[in-house]
PDB file with one MODEL, atoms N, CA, C and O in Angstrom:
MODEL        1
ATOM      1  N   UNK A   1       0.833  -1.084   0.044  1.00  0.00           N
ATOM      2  CA  UNK A   1      -0.001  -0.054  -0.081  1.00  0.00           C
ATOM      3  C   UNK A   1       0.876   1.277  -0.032  1.00  0.00           C
ATOM      4  O   UNK A   1       1.785   1.375   0.792  1.00  0.00           O
ATOM      5  N   UNK A   2       0.618   2.177  -0.827  1.00  0.00           N
ATOM      6  CA  UNK A   2       1.342   3.305  -1.047  1.00  0.00           C
ATOM      7  C   UNK A   2       1.022   4.551   0.061  1.00  0.00           C
ATOM      8  O   UNK A   2      -0.080   4.614   0.605  1.00  0.00           O
ATOM      9  N   UNK A   3       1.974   5.422   0.308  1.00  0.00           N
ATOM     10  CA  UNK A   3       1.572   6.432   1.241  1.00  0.00           C
ATOM     11  C   UNK A   3       0.321   7.166   0.981  1.00  0.00           C
ATOM     12  O   UNK A   3      -0.420   7.493   1.908  1.00  0.00           O
ATOM     13  N   UNK A   4       0.059   7.440  -0.271  1.00  0.00           N
ATOM     14  CA  UNK A   4      -1.066   8.263  -0.598  1.00  0.00           C
ATOM     15  C   UNK A   4      -2.462   7.482  -0.119  1.00  0.00           C
ATOM     16  O   UNK A   4      -3.383   8.037   0.481  1.00  0.00           O
ATOM     17  N   UNK A   5      -2.429   6.223  -0.470  1.00  0.00           N
ATOM     18  CA  UNK A   5      -3.533   5.369  -0.029  1.00  0.00           C
ATOM     19  C   UNK A   5      -3.776   5.294   1.477  1.00  0.00           C
ATOM     20  O   UNK A   5      -4.901   5.374   1.971  1.00  0.00           O
ATOM     21  N   UNK A   6      -2.677   5.138   2.159  1.00  0.00           N
ATOM     22  CA  UNK A   6      -2.600   5.189   3.609  1.00  0.00           C
ATOM     23  C   UNK A   6      -3.215   6.427   4.097  1.00  0.00           C
ATOM     24  O   UNK A   6      -4.118   6.441   4.933  1.00  0.00           O
ATOM     25  N   UNK A   7      -2.646   7.575   3.496  1.00  0.00           N
ATOM     26  CA  UNK A   7      -3.176   8.914   4.051  1.00  0.00           C
ATOM     27  C   UNK A   7      -4.649   9.120   3.669  1.00  0.00           C
ATOM     28  O   UNK A   7      -5.365   9.773   4.428  1.00  0.00           O
ATOM     29  N   UNK A   8      -5.119   8.624   2.587  1.00  0.00           N
ATOM     30  CA  UNK A   8      -6.547   8.747   2.190  1.00  0.00           C
ATOM     31  C   UNK A   8      -7.390   7.955   3.335  1.00  0.00           C
ATOM     32  O   UNK A   8      -8.348   8.473   3.907  1.00  0.00           O
ATOM     33  N   UNK A   9      -6.951   6.722   3.586  1.00  0.00           N
ATOM     34  CA  UNK A   9      -7.757   5.995   4.596  1.00  0.00           C
ATOM     35  C   UNK A   9      -7.604   6.511   5.968  1.00  0.00           C
ATOM     36  O   UNK A   9      -8.520   6.295   6.760  1.00  0.00           O
ATOM     37  N   UNK A  10      -6.558   7.168   6.350  1.00  0.00           N
ATOM     38  CA  UNK A  10      -6.342   7.773   7.749  1.00  0.00           C
ATOM     39  C   UNK A  10      -7.071   8.935   7.692  1.00  0.00           C
ATOM     40  O   UNK A  10      -7.600   9.286   8.747  1.00  0.00           O
ATOM     41  N   UNK A  11      -7.249   9.705   6.593  1.00  0.00           N
ATOM     42  CA  UNK A  11      -8.151  10.973   6.615  1.00  0.00           C
ATOM     43  C   UNK A  11      -9.498  10.549   6.965  1.00  0.00           C
ATOM     44  O   UNK A  11     -10.112  11.143   7.852  1.00  0.00           O
ATOM     45  N   UNK A  12     -10.042   9.490   6.286  1.00  0.00           N
ATOM     46  CA  UNK A  12     -11.362   9.126   6.606  1.00  0.00           C
ATOM     47  C   UNK A  12     -11.626   9.000   8.057  1.00  0.00           C
ATOM     48  O   UNK A  12     -12.531   9.589   8.649  1.00  0.00           O
ATOM     49  N   UNK A  13     -10.776   8.196   8.581  1.00  0.00           N
ATOM     50  CA  UNK A  13     -10.618   7.689  10.083  1.00  0.00           C
ATOM     51  C   UNK A  13     -10.604   9.010  10.923  1.00  0.00           C
ATOM     52  O   UNK A  13     -11.451   9.218  11.792  1.00  0.00           O
ATOM     53  N   UNK A  14      -9.596   9.897  10.623  1.00  0.00           N
ATOM     54  CA  UNK A  14      -9.423  11.072  11.490  1.00  0.00           C
ATOM     55  C   UNK A  14     -10.689  11.971  11.332  1.00  0.00           C
ATOM     56  O   UNK A  14     -11.139  12.513  12.342  1.00  0.00           O
ATOM     57  N   UNK A  15     -11.274  12.156  10.148  1.00  0.00           N
ATOM     58  CA  UNK A  15     -12.470  12.938  10.152  1.00  0.00           C
ATOM     59  C   UNK A  15     -13.668  12.400  10.782  1.00  0.00           C
ATOM     60  O   UNK A  15     -14.471  13.188  11.281  1.00  0.00           O
ATOM     61  N   UNK A  16     -13.895  11.031  10.815  1.00  0.00           N
ATOM     62  CA  UNK A  16     -14.954  10.416  11.595  1.00  0.00           C
ATOM     63  C   UNK A  16     -14.751  10.426  13.079  1.00  0.00           C
ATOM     64  O   UNK A  16     -15.700  10.527  13.857  1.00  0.00           O
ATOM     65  N   UNK A  17     -13.430  10.313  13.482  1.00  0.00           N
ATOM     66  CA  UNK A  17     -13.105  10.230  14.881  1.00  0.00           C
ATOM     67  C   UNK A  17     -13.351  11.560  15.419  1.00  0.00           C
ATOM     68  O   UNK A  17     -13.940  11.668  16.494  1.00  0.00           O
ATOM     69  N   UNK A  18     -12.967  12.549  14.796  1.00  0.00           N
ATOM     70  CA  UNK A  18     -13.018  13.994  15.308  1.00  0.00           C
ATOM     71  C   UNK A  18     -14.204  14.789  14.873  1.00  0.00           C
ATOM     72  O   UNK A  18     -14.356  15.954  15.240  1.00  0.00           O
ATOM     73  N   UNK A  19     -15.046  14.168  14.091  1.00  0.00           N
ATOM     74  CA  UNK A  19     -16.282  14.785  13.586  1.00  0.00           C
ATOM     75  C   UNK A  19     -15.901  16.158  12.834  1.00  0.00           C
ATOM     76  O   UNK A  19     -16.550  17.187  13.018  1.00  0.00           O
ATOM     77  N   UNK A  20     -14.865  16.087  12.028  1.00  0.00           N
ATOM     78  CA  UNK A  20     -14.435  17.200  11.358  1.00  0.00           C
ATOM     79  C   UNK A  20     -14.249  16.903   9.780  1.00  0.00           C
ATOM     80  O   UNK A  20     -13.177  16.448   9.380  1.00  0.00           O
ATOM     81  N   UNK A  21     -15.162  17.133   9.018  1.00  0.00           N
ATOM     82  CA  UNK A  21     -15.152  16.795   7.627  1.00  0.00           C
ATOM     83  C   UNK A  21     -14.204  17.471   6.725  1.00  0.00           C
ATOM     84  O   UNK A  21     -13.920  17.004   5.622  1.00  0.00           O
ATOM     85  N   UNK A  22     -13.676  18.653   7.222  1.00  0.00           N
ATOM     86  CA  UNK A  22     -12.747  19.399   6.496  1.00  0.00           C
ATOM     87  C   UNK A  22     -11.352  19.265   6.845  1.00  0.00           C
ATOM     88  O   UNK A  22     -10.506  20.027   6.376  1.00  0.00           O
ATOM     89  N   UNK A  23     -11.043  18.226   7.734  1.00  0.00           N
ATOM     90  CA  UNK A  23      -9.801  17.971   8.266  1.00  0.00           C
ATOM     91  C   UNK A  23      -8.838  17.514   7.306  1.00  0.00           C
ATOM     92  O   UNK A  23      -9.237  16.592   6.594  1.00  0.00           O
ATOM     93  N   UNK A  24      -7.566  17.963   7.088  1.00  0.00           N
ATOM     94  CA  UNK A  24      -6.691  17.655   6.191  1.00  0.00           C
ATOM     95  C   UNK A  24      -5.384  17.282   6.917  1.00  0.00           C
ATOM     96  O   UNK A  24      -4.809  18.070   7.667  1.00  0.00           O
ATOM     97  N   UNK A  25      -4.964  16.080   6.662  1.00  0.00           N
ATOM     98  CA  UNK A  25      -3.694  15.447   7.367  1.00  0.00           C
ATOM     99  C   UNK A  25      -2.462  15.942   6.522  1.00  0.00           C
ATOM    100  O   UNK A  25      -2.408  16.059   5.298  1.00  0.00           O
ATOM    101  N   UNK A  26      -1.528  16.196   7.413  1.00  0.00           N
ATOM    102  CA  UNK A  26      -0.093  16.406   7.082  1.00  0.00           C
ATOM    103  C   UNK A  26       0.741  15.767   7.864  1.00  0.00           C
ATOM    104  O   UNK A  26       0.398  15.334   8.964  1.00  0.00           O
ATOM    105  N   UNK A  27       1.974  15.638   7.359  1.00  0.00           N
ATOM    106  CA  UNK A  27       3.062  14.747   8.128  1.00  0.00           C
ATOM    107  C   UNK A  27       3.382  15.414   9.467  1.00  0.00           C
ATOM    108  O   UNK A  27       3.724  14.695  10.406  1.00  0.00           O
ATOM    109  N   UNK A  28       3.297  16.688   9.612  1.00  0.00           N
ATOM    110  CA  UNK A  28       3.531  17.542  10.729  1.00  0.00           C
ATOM    111  C   UNK A  28       2.398  17.515  11.837  1.00  0.00           C
ATOM    112  O   UNK A  28       2.606  17.819  13.011  1.00  0.00           O
ATOM    113  N   UNK A  29       1.171  17.115  11.326  1.00  0.00           N
ATOM    114  CA  UNK A  29       0.028  17.238  12.236  1.00  0.00           C
ATOM    115  C   UNK A  29       0.190  16.426  13.510  1.00  0.00           C
ATOM    116  O   UNK A  29       0.536  15.245  13.512  1.00  0.00           O
ATOM    117  N   UNK A  30      -0.091  17.159  14.617  1.00  0.00           N
ATOM    118  CA  UNK A  30       0.023  16.474  16.067  1.00  0.00           C
ATOM    119  C   UNK A  30      -1.388  16.620  16.783  1.00  0.00           C
ATOM    120  O   UNK A  30      -2.328  17.221  16.264  1.00  0.00           O
ATOM    121  N   UNK A  31      -1.433  16.068  17.907  1.00  0.00           N
ATOM    122  CA  UNK A  31      -2.556  16.149  18.842  1.00  0.00           C
ATOM    123  C   UNK A  31      -2.773  17.595  19.162  1.00  0.00           C
ATOM    124  O   UNK A  31      -3.928  17.974  19.354  1.00  0.00           O
ATOM    125  N   UNK A  32      -1.814  18.408  19.235  1.00  0.00           N
ATOM    126  CA  UNK A  32      -1.969  19.850  19.689  1.00  0.00           C
ATOM    127  C   UNK A  32      -2.670  20.638  18.562  1.00  0.00           C
ATOM    128  O   UNK A  32      -3.177  21.721  18.852  1.00  0.00           O
ATOM    129  N   UNK A  33      -2.731  20.200  17.375  1.00  0.00           N
ATOM    130  CA  UNK A  33      -3.369  20.846  16.224  1.00  0.00           C
ATOM    131  C   UNK A  33      -4.917  20.500  16.121  1.00  0.00           C
ATOM    132  O   UNK A  33      -5.624  21.184  15.381  1.00  0.00           O
ATOM    133  N   UNK A  34      -5.391  19.568  16.766  1.00  0.00           N
ATOM    134  CA  UNK A  34      -6.761  19.224  16.666  1.00  0.00           C
ATOM    135  C   UNK A  34      -7.468  19.397  18.048  1.00  0.00           C
ATOM    136  O   UNK A  34      -7.085  18.855  19.085  1.00  0.00           O
ATOM    137  N   UNK A  35      -8.539  20.213  17.930  1.00  0.00           N
ATOM    138  CA  UNK A  35      -9.431  20.350  19.097  1.00  0.00           C
ATOM    139  C   UNK A  35     -10.003  18.959  19.483  1.00  0.00           C
ATOM    140  O   UNK A  35     -10.322  18.156  18.606  1.00  0.00           O
ATOM    141  N   UNK A  36     -10.134  18.673  20.858  1.00  0.00           N
ATOM    142  CA  UNK A  36     -10.735  17.489  21.262  1.00  0.00           C
ATOM    143  C   UNK A  36      -9.968  16.231  21.094  1.00  0.00           C
ATOM    144  O   UNK A  36     -10.498  15.128  21.223  1.00  0.00           O
ATOM    145  N   UNK A  37      -8.593  16.421  20.777  1.00  0.00           N
ATOM    146  CA  UNK A  37      -7.756  15.252  20.556  1.00  0.00           C
ATOM    147  C   UNK A  37      -7.090  15.043  21.982  1.00  0.00           C
ATOM    148  O   UNK A  37      -6.067  15.645  22.308  1.00  0.00           O
ATOM    149  N   UNK A  38      -7.724  14.178  22.773  1.00  0.00           N
ATOM    150  CA  UNK A  38      -7.344  13.893  24.018  1.00  0.00           C
ATOM    151  C   UNK A  38      -7.037  12.462  24.237  1.00  0.00           C
ATOM    152  O   UNK A  38      -7.102  11.719  23.258  1.00  0.00           O
ATOM    153  N   UNK A  39      -6.695  11.951  25.446  1.00  0.00           N
ATOM    154  CA  UNK A  39      -6.261  10.513  25.712  1.00  0.00           C
ATOM    155  C   UNK A  39      -7.407   9.444  25.162  1.00  0.00           C
ATOM    156  O   UNK A  39      -7.169   8.353  24.645  1.00  0.00           O
ATOM    157  N   UNK A  40      -8.608   9.985  25.385  1.00  0.00           N
ATOM    158  CA  UNK A  40      -9.675   8.995  25.023  1.00  0.00           C
ATOM    159  C   UNK A  40      -9.817   8.923  23.482  1.00  0.00           C
ATOM    160  O   UNK A  40      -9.819   7.854  22.872  1.00  0.00           O
ATOM    161  N   UNK A  41      -9.932  10.118  22.910  1.00  0.00           N
ATOM    162  CA  UNK A  41      -9.991  10.164  21.429  1.00  0.00           C
ATOM    163  C   UNK A  41      -8.702   9.601  20.717  1.00  0.00           C
ATOM    164  O   UNK A  41      -8.773   9.072  19.607  1.00  0.00           O
ATOM    165  N   UNK A  42      -7.611   9.733  21.359  1.00  0.00           N
ATOM    166  CA  UNK A  42      -6.387   8.932  20.833  1.00  0.00           C
ATOM    167  C   UNK A  42      -6.568   7.453  20.737  1.00  0.00           C
ATOM    168  O   UNK A  42      -6.254   6.840  19.717  1.00  0.00           O
ATOM    169  N   UNK A  43      -7.093   6.853  21.837  1.00  0.00           N
ATOM    170  CA  UNK A  43      -7.288   5.477  21.803  1.00  0.00           C
ATOM    171  C   UNK A  43      -8.373   4.976  20.869  1.00  0.00           C
ATOM    172  O   UNK A  43      -8.273   3.944  20.205  1.00  0.00           O
ATOM    173  N   UNK A  44      -9.456   5.820  20.872  1.00  0.00           N
ATOM    174  CA  UNK A  44     -10.454   5.550  19.752  1.00  0.00           C
ATOM    175  C   UNK A  44      -9.744   5.569  18.404  1.00  0.00           C
ATOM    176  O   UNK A  44      -9.881   4.608  17.647  1.00  0.00           O
ATOM    177  N   UNK A  45      -9.069   6.507  18.101  1.00  0.00           N
ATOM    178  CA  UNK A  45      -8.378   6.753  16.711  1.00  0.00           C
ATOM    179  C   UNK A  45      -7.505   5.524  16.556  1.00  0.00           C
ATOM    180  O   UNK A  45      -7.554   4.926  15.481  1.00  0.00           O
ATOM    181  N   UNK A  46      -6.741   5.104  17.489  1.00  0.00           N
ATOM    182  CA  UNK A  46      -5.918   4.011  17.309  1.00  0.00           C
ATOM    183  C   UNK A  46      -6.658   2.711  16.938  1.00  0.00           C
ATOM    184  O   UNK A  46      -6.286   1.925  16.067  1.00  0.00           O
ATOM    185  N   UNK A  47      -7.740   2.589  17.700  1.00  0.00           N
ATOM    186  CA  UNK A  47      -8.514   1.385  17.539  1.00  0.00           C
ATOM    187  C   UNK A  47      -9.107   1.274  16.199  1.00  0.00           C
ATOM    188  O   UNK A  47      -9.130   0.209  15.582  1.00  0.00           O
ATOM    189  N   UNK A  48      -9.620   2.452  15.724  1.00  0.00           N
ATOM    190  CA  UNK A  48     -10.200   2.511  14.367  1.00  0.00           C
ATOM    191  C   UNK A  48      -9.244   2.252  13.329  1.00  0.00           C
ATOM    192  O   UNK A  48      -9.613   1.615  12.343  1.00  0.00           O
ATOM    193  N   UNK A  49      -7.862   2.733  13.438  1.00  0.00           N
ATOM    194  CA  UNK A  49      -6.916   2.487  12.501  1.00  0.00           C
ATOM    195  C   UNK A  49      -6.577   1.021  12.395  1.00  0.00           C
ATOM    196  O   UNK A  49      -6.357   0.499  11.302  1.00  0.00           O
ATOM    197  N   UNK A  50      -6.530   0.280  13.674  1.00  0.00           N
ATOM    198  CA  UNK A  50      -6.073  -1.046  13.688  1.00  0.00           C
ATOM    199  C   UNK A  50      -7.152  -1.886  12.995  1.00  0.00           C
ATOM    200  O   UNK A  50      -6.897  -2.851  12.274  1.00  0.00           O
ATOM    201  N   UNK A  51      -8.424  -1.417  13.289  1.00  0.00           N
ATOM    202  CA  UNK A  51      -9.553  -2.280  12.715  1.00  0.00           C
ATOM    203  C   UNK A  51      -9.618  -2.071  11.199  1.00  0.00           C
ATOM    204  O   UNK A  51      -9.770  -3.039  10.455  1.00  0.00           O
ATOM    205  N   UNK A  52      -9.497  -0.734  10.697  1.00  0.00           N
ATOM    206  CA  UNK A  52      -9.558  -0.457   9.262  1.00  0.00           C
ATOM    207  C   UNK A  52      -8.408  -1.103   8.519  1.00  0.00           C
ATOM    208  O   UNK A  52      -8.637  -1.599   7.416  1.00  0.00           O
ATOM    209  N   UNK A  53      -7.293  -1.134   8.990  1.00  0.00           N
ATOM    210  CA  UNK A  53      -6.087  -1.660   8.303  1.00  0.00           C
ATOM    211  C   UNK A  53      -5.665  -2.942   8.621  1.00  0.00           C
ATOM    212  O   UNK A  53      -4.665  -3.451   8.115  1.00  0.00           O
ATOM    213  N   UNK A  54      -6.529  -3.606   9.607  1.00  0.00           N
ATOM    214  CA  UNK A  54      -6.090  -4.943  10.013  1.00  0.00           C
ATOM    215  C   UNK A  54      -4.607  -5.040  10.488  1.00  0.00           C
ATOM    216  O   UNK A  54      -3.821  -5.849   9.994  1.00  0.00           O
ATOM    217  N   UNK A  55      -4.292  -4.211  11.427  1.00  0.00           N
ATOM    218  CA  UNK A  55      -2.940  -4.303  12.040  1.00  0.00           C
ATOM    219  C   UNK A  55      -3.148  -4.055  13.521  1.00  0.00           C
ATOM    220  O   UNK A  55      -4.225  -3.680  13.983  1.00  0.00           O
ATOM    221  N   UNK A  56      -2.052  -4.287  14.247  1.00  0.00           N
ATOM    222  CA  UNK A  56      -2.085  -4.150  15.702  1.00  0.00           C
ATOM    223  C   UNK A  56      -0.800  -3.440  16.098  1.00  0.00           C
ATOM    224  O   UNK A  56       0.273  -3.966  15.803  1.00  0.00           O
ATOM    225  N   UNK A  57      -0.836  -2.270  16.752  1.00  0.00           N
ATOM    226  CA  UNK A  57       0.352  -1.537  17.119  1.00  0.00           C
ATOM    227  C   UNK A  57       0.867  -2.057  18.492  1.00  0.00           C
ATOM    228  O   UNK A  57       0.085  -2.277  19.418  1.00  0.00           O
ATOM    229  N   UNK A  58       2.245  -2.250  18.594  1.00  0.00           N
ATOM    230  CA  UNK A  58       2.915  -2.436  19.918  1.00  0.00           C
ATOM    231  C   UNK A  58       3.016  -1.055  20.629  1.00  0.00           C
ATOM    232  O   UNK A  58       3.098   0.020  20.034  1.00  0.00           O
ATOM    233  N   UNK A  59       3.000  -1.223  21.980  1.00  0.00           N
ATOM    234  CA  UNK A  59       3.203  -0.144  22.871  1.00  0.00           C
ATOM    235  C   UNK A  59       4.459   0.789  22.383  1.00  0.00           C
ATOM    236  O   UNK A  59       4.340   2.012  22.312  1.00  0.00           O
ATOM    237  N   UNK A  60       5.620   0.135  22.067  1.00  0.00           N
ATOM    238  CA  UNK A  60       6.748   0.969  21.791  1.00  0.00           C
ATOM    239  C   UNK A  60       6.589   1.695  20.483  1.00  0.00           C
ATOM    240  O   UNK A  60       7.272   2.694  20.259  1.00  0.00           O
ATOM    241  N   UNK A  61       5.671   1.213  19.562  1.00  0.00           N
ATOM    242  CA  UNK A  61       5.280   1.832  18.235  1.00  0.00           C
ATOM    243  C   UNK A  61       4.436   3.137  18.632  1.00  0.00           C
ATOM    244  O   UNK A  61       4.643   4.227  18.098  1.00  0.00           O
ATOM    245  N   UNK A  62       3.486   2.929  19.598  1.00  0.00           N
ATOM    246  CA  UNK A  62       2.619   4.016  19.845  1.00  0.00           C
ATOM    247  C   UNK A  62       3.422   5.216  20.430  1.00  0.00           C
ATOM    248  O   UNK A  62       3.116   6.386  20.202  1.00  0.00           O
ATOM    249  N   UNK A  63       4.497   4.822  21.222  1.00  0.00           N
ATOM    250  CA  UNK A  63       5.303   5.850  21.862  1.00  0.00           C
ATOM    251  C   UNK A  63       6.143   6.572  20.905  1.00  0.00           C
ATOM    252  O   UNK A  63       6.671   7.638  21.218  1.00  0.00           O
ATOM    253  N   UNK A  64       6.295   6.016  19.704  1.00  0.00           N
ATOM    254  CA  UNK A  64       7.156   6.712  18.593  1.00  0.00           C
ATOM    255  C   UNK A  64       6.203   7.531  17.824  1.00  0.00           C
ATOM    256  O   UNK A  64       6.705   8.221  16.936  1.00  0.00           O
ATOM    257  N   UNK A  65       4.996   7.588  17.979  1.00  0.00           N
ATOM    258  CA  UNK A  65       4.063   8.403  17.097  1.00  0.00           C
ATOM    259  C   UNK A  65       3.924   9.893  17.535  1.00  0.00           C
ATOM    260  O   UNK A  65       2.951  10.277  18.184  1.00  0.00           O
ATOM    261  N   UNK A  66       4.905  10.683  17.163  1.00  0.00           N
ATOM    262  CA  UNK A  66       4.916  11.989  17.437  1.00  0.00           C
ATOM    263  C   UNK A  66       4.198  12.947  16.612  1.00  0.00           C
ATOM    264  O   UNK A  66       4.012  14.118  16.946  1.00  0.00           O
ATOM    265  N   UNK A  67       3.773  12.387  15.456  1.00  0.00           N
ATOM    266  CA  UNK A  67       3.002  13.162  14.435  1.00  0.00           C
ATOM    267  C   UNK A  67       2.292  12.141  13.379  1.00  0.00           C
ATOM    268  O   UNK A  67       2.523  10.932  13.380  1.00  0.00           O
ATOM    269  N   UNK A  68       1.488  12.723  12.568  1.00  0.00           N
ATOM    270  CA  UNK A  68       0.959  11.839  11.507  1.00  0.00           C
ATOM    271  C   UNK A  68       2.069  11.232  10.521  1.00  0.00           C
ATOM    272  O   UNK A  68       1.942  10.115  10.018  1.00  0.00           O
ATOM    273  N   UNK A  69       2.973  11.922  10.333  1.00  0.00           N
ATOM    274  CA  UNK A  69       4.072  11.450   9.445  1.00  0.00           C
ATOM    275  C   UNK A  69       4.712  10.077  10.161  1.00  0.00           C
ATOM    276  O   UNK A  69       4.946   9.102   9.446  1.00  0.00           O
ATOM    277  N   UNK A  70       4.953  10.041  11.423  1.00  0.00           N
ATOM    278  CA  UNK A  70       5.580   8.977  12.096  1.00  0.00           C
ATOM    279  C   UNK A  70       4.465   7.707  12.031  1.00  0.00           C
ATOM    280  O   UNK A  70       4.765   6.537  11.794  1.00  0.00           O
ATOM    281  N   UNK A  71       3.166   8.198  12.286  1.00  0.00           N
ATOM    282  CA  UNK A  71       2.146   7.129  12.224  1.00  0.00           C
ATOM    283  C   UNK A  71       2.133   6.471  10.818  1.00  0.00           C
ATOM    284  O   UNK A  71       2.088   5.245  10.725  1.00  0.00           O
ATOM    285  N   UNK A  72       2.171   7.227   9.787  1.00  0.00           N
ATOM    286  CA  UNK A  72       2.158   6.653   8.432  1.00  0.00           C
ATOM    287  C   UNK A  72       3.358   5.876   8.091  1.00  0.00           C
ATOM    288  O   UNK A  72       3.256   4.973   7.261  1.00  0.00           O
ATOM    289  N   UNK A  73       4.608   6.166   8.711  1.00  0.00           N
ATOM    290  CA  UNK A  73       5.788   5.338   8.586  1.00  0.00           C
ATOM    291  C   UNK A  73       5.608   4.013   9.303  1.00  0.00           C
ATOM    292  O   UNK A  73       5.946   2.961   8.760  1.00  0.00           O
ATOM    293  N   UNK A  74       5.114   4.051  10.435  1.00  0.00           N
ATOM    294  CA  UNK A  74       4.894   2.708  11.240  1.00  0.00           C
ATOM    295  C   UNK A  74       3.944   1.825  10.519  1.00  0.00           C
ATOM    296  O   UNK A  74       4.141   0.615  10.410  1.00  0.00           O
ATOM    297  N   UNK A  75       2.758   2.528   9.954  1.00  0.00           N
ATOM    298  CA  UNK A  75       1.782   1.626   9.201  1.00  0.00           C
ATOM    299  C   UNK A  75       2.392   1.199   7.952  1.00  0.00           C
ATOM    300  O   UNK A  75       2.068   0.086   7.539  1.00  0.00           O
ATOM    301  N   UNK A  76       3.200   1.874   7.294  1.00  0.00           N
ATOM    302  CA  UNK A  76       3.849   1.338   5.988  1.00  0.00           C
ATOM    303  C   UNK A  76       4.705   0.196   6.369  1.00  0.00           C
ATOM    304  O   UNK A  76       4.616  -0.801   5.653  1.00  0.00           O
ATOM    305  N   UNK A  77       5.518   0.167   7.369  1.00  0.00           N
ATOM    306  CA  UNK A  77       6.271  -0.957   7.719  1.00  0.00           C
ATOM    307  C   UNK A  77       5.588  -2.252   8.079  1.00  0.00           C
ATOM    308  O   UNK A  77       6.008  -3.373   7.792  1.00  0.00           O
ATOM    309  N   UNK A  78       4.354  -1.930   8.820  1.00  0.00           N
ATOM    310  CA  UNK A  78       3.517  -2.994   9.170  1.00  0.00           C
ATOM    311  C   UNK A  78       2.783  -3.621   7.917  1.00  0.00           C
ATOM    312  O   UNK A  78       2.563  -4.832   7.894  1.00  0.00           O
ATOM    313  N   UNK A  79       2.441  -2.877   6.979  1.00  0.00           N
ATOM    314  CA  UNK A  79       1.578  -3.378   5.836  1.00  0.00           C
ATOM    315  C   UNK A  79       2.531  -4.033   4.763  1.00  0.00           C
ATOM    316  O   UNK A  79       2.253  -5.073   4.165  1.00  0.00           O
ATOM    317  N   UNK A  80       3.566  -3.379   4.609  1.00  0.00           N
ATOM    318  CA  UNK A  80       4.567  -3.908   3.504  1.00  0.00           C
ATOM    319  C   UNK A  80       5.556  -4.718   4.068  1.00  0.00           C
ATOM    320  O   UNK A  80       6.424  -5.219   3.353  1.00  0.00           O
TER     321      UNK A  80
ENDMDL
END
């Protein structure tokens, strides 16, 4: 799966999770950039990503996710 396809799928998940239809993902996007991104919505987001992409994140991978770009890199390694 290519980065653009992962980004498209993540965009759908982010928009649904945060109820923000105009949300645009960038590699630099962090929790500080989105209203209502707290620990609960973070876990919901991770759960939705795992379910949609049929993957499971390890705790050490979750700790490395400093922004959307890092998230995409981890997903890419898990899928490919």
